[in-house]
C-alpha positions as CSV (number, residue, x, y, z in Angstrom):
1,M,-5.6,8.2,-11.0
2,K,-3.4,5.2,-10.7
3,K,-4.9,1.8,-11.2
4,T,-3.9,-0.2,-8.1
5,T,-5.1,-3.3,-6.3
6,L,-3.8,-5.8,-3.8
7,I,-4.3,-9.4,-4.8
8,K,-3.2,-12.6,-3.0
9,F,-2.2,-15.5,-5.1
10,K,-1.7,-19.2,-4.5
11,K,0.6,-21.5,-6.4
12,I,-1.7,-24.2,-7.9
13,D,-0.4,-26.7,-10.5
14,G,2.8,-24.7,-10.9
15,K,0.9,-21.5,-11.7
16,L,0.0,-18.4,-9.6
17,K,-3.8,-18.1,-9.3
18,P,-5.9,-15.7,-7.2
19,A,-6.3,-17.1,-3.7
20,D,-10.1,-17.0,-3.6
21,A,-13.2,-15.7,-5.2
22,L,-12.7,-12.2,-4.0
23,M,-9.1,-12.1,-5.2
24,T,-10.3,-13.5,-8.6
25,H,-12.9,-10.7,-8.8
26,R,-10.3,-8.0,-7.9
27,F,-7.9,-9.4,-10.5
28,N,-10.5,-9.5,-13.2
29,Q,-11.7,-5.9,-12.4
30,F,-8.1,-4.7,-12.4
31,V,-7.4,-6.3,-15.8
32,A,-10.7,-5.0,-17.2
33,N,-9.7,-1.4,-16.2
34,L,-6.3,-1.6,-18.0
35,T,-5.7,0.0,-21.3
36,E,-3.7,-1.5,-24.1
37,H,0.1,-1.2,-23.4
38,D,-0.3,-0.4,-19.7
39,I,2.8,-1.4,-17.8
40,I,2.1,-3.3,-14.5
41,E,4.5,-3.2,-11.6
42,G,4.4,-6.0,-9.0
43,I,5.8,-7.0,-5.7
44,F,5.7,-10.8,-5.0
45,E,6.5,-12.2,-1.6
46,A,5.5,-15.4,0.0
47,D,3.5,-14.9,3.2
48,E,5.5,-14.6,6.4
49,P,4.0,-15.5,9.8
50,D,3.3,-11.9,10.8
51,N,2.3,-10.6,7.4
52,T,4.2,-7.4,7.8
53,K,5.5,-7.7,4.2
54,A,1.9,-7.4,2.9
55,Q,1.3,-4.5,5.2
56,L,4.4,-2.7,4.0
57,A,3.4,-3.3,0.4
58,K,0.0,-1.9,1.1
59,I,1.4,1.2,2.8
60,H,3.7,1.9,-0.1
61,V,0.9,1.5,-2.7
62,M,-1.3,3.8,-0.6
63,I,1.5,6.4,-0.3
64,K,2.0,6.3,-4.1
65,E,-1.8,6.8,-4.7
66,I,-1.9,9.7,-2.3
67,A,1.1,11.3,-3.9
68,D,-0.4,10.9,-7.4
69,E,-3.7,12.3,-6.3
70,T,-2.2,15.3,-4.5
71,G,0.5,16.0,-7.1
72,E,3.2,15.7,-4.3
73,D,6.5,14.0,-4.5
74,V,6.3,10.4,-3.2
75,K,9.2,10.9,-0.7
76,K,7.6,14.1,0.7
77,T,4.2,12.3,0.9
78,K,5.9,9.4,2.7
79,N,7.6,11.8,5.2
80,D,4.4,13.8,5.8
81,I,2.6,10.5,6.6
82,K,5.4,9.5,9.0
83,D,5.0,12.9,10.7
84,Q,1.2,12.3,11.1
85,C,1.8,8.8,12.4
86,G,4.3,9.8,15.0
87,L,7.3,8.1,13.3
88,T,9.6,11.1,13.6
89,T,12.1,12.0,16.2
90,Y,14.5,14.9,16.7
91,R,18.1,14.7,17.8
92,D,20.6,17.5,17.8
93,N,18.0,19.7,16.0
94,K,17.8,17.1,13.1
95,K,14.7,15.2,12.1
96,Y,14.8,11.5,11.8
97,Y,12.2,9.2,10.3
98,K,11.5,5.7,11.5
99,S,11.4,3.2,8.7
100,F,8.1,1.4,8.1
101,A,10.1,-1.8,8.0
102,D,11.1,-1.2,11.7
103,C,7.4,-1.0,12.8
104,S,5.6,-3.8,14.5
105,K,2.5,-5.5,13.0
106,K,0.3,-3.4,15.3
107,E,2.0,-0.1,14.4
108,L,1.6,-0.9,10.7
109,S,-2.0,-1.7,11.2
110,D,-2.5,1.7,12.9
111,I,-0.7,3.4,10.1
112,I,-2.9,1.7,7.5
113,E,-6.0,2.9,9.4
114,K,-4.7,6.5,9.5
115,M,-4.0,6.3,5.8
116,Y,-7.6,5.3,5.1
117,I,-8.5,8.6,6.8
118,I,-5.9,10.6,4.9
119,G,-7.2,8.9,1.7
120,E,-10.7,10.1,2.4
121,F,-9.4,13.6,3.1
122,V,-7.8,13.8,-0.4
123,G,-10.6,12.0,-2.2
124,I,-9.4,8.4,-2.3
125,N,-11.6,5.6,-1.0
126,F,-9.1,2.9,-0.1
127,Q,-11.8,0.7,1.4
128,K,-13.7,0.3,-1.9
129,D,-12.0,-3.0,-2.6
130,L,-12.6,-4.5,0.8
């Protein structure tokens, strides 16, 4: 299973440091679970007023974990989730998927909640780090 976590950082004295005690704990646990020579991917964005960038990052991490756990292709998993979340439309007998980036903060929140349920269904406890 993939080693993933979501950690918020603050810039303090010119360095990025976990934002609070919970983030510090998550960071330390994440690092402790790494093995020598693990490669870490990161997405860094400064907060925006509506925080949808953080929601988008969380959704994409969750999709990747679900795909890894089920052995499905990430794109297929993403489209399956969009189907389950009502983000598909049909025009001229062709299926179109709404981009997560075009969703409102409320829609993204609802999608994340649905993904918690999907995660439980496939054996992933996304809420373990909350």
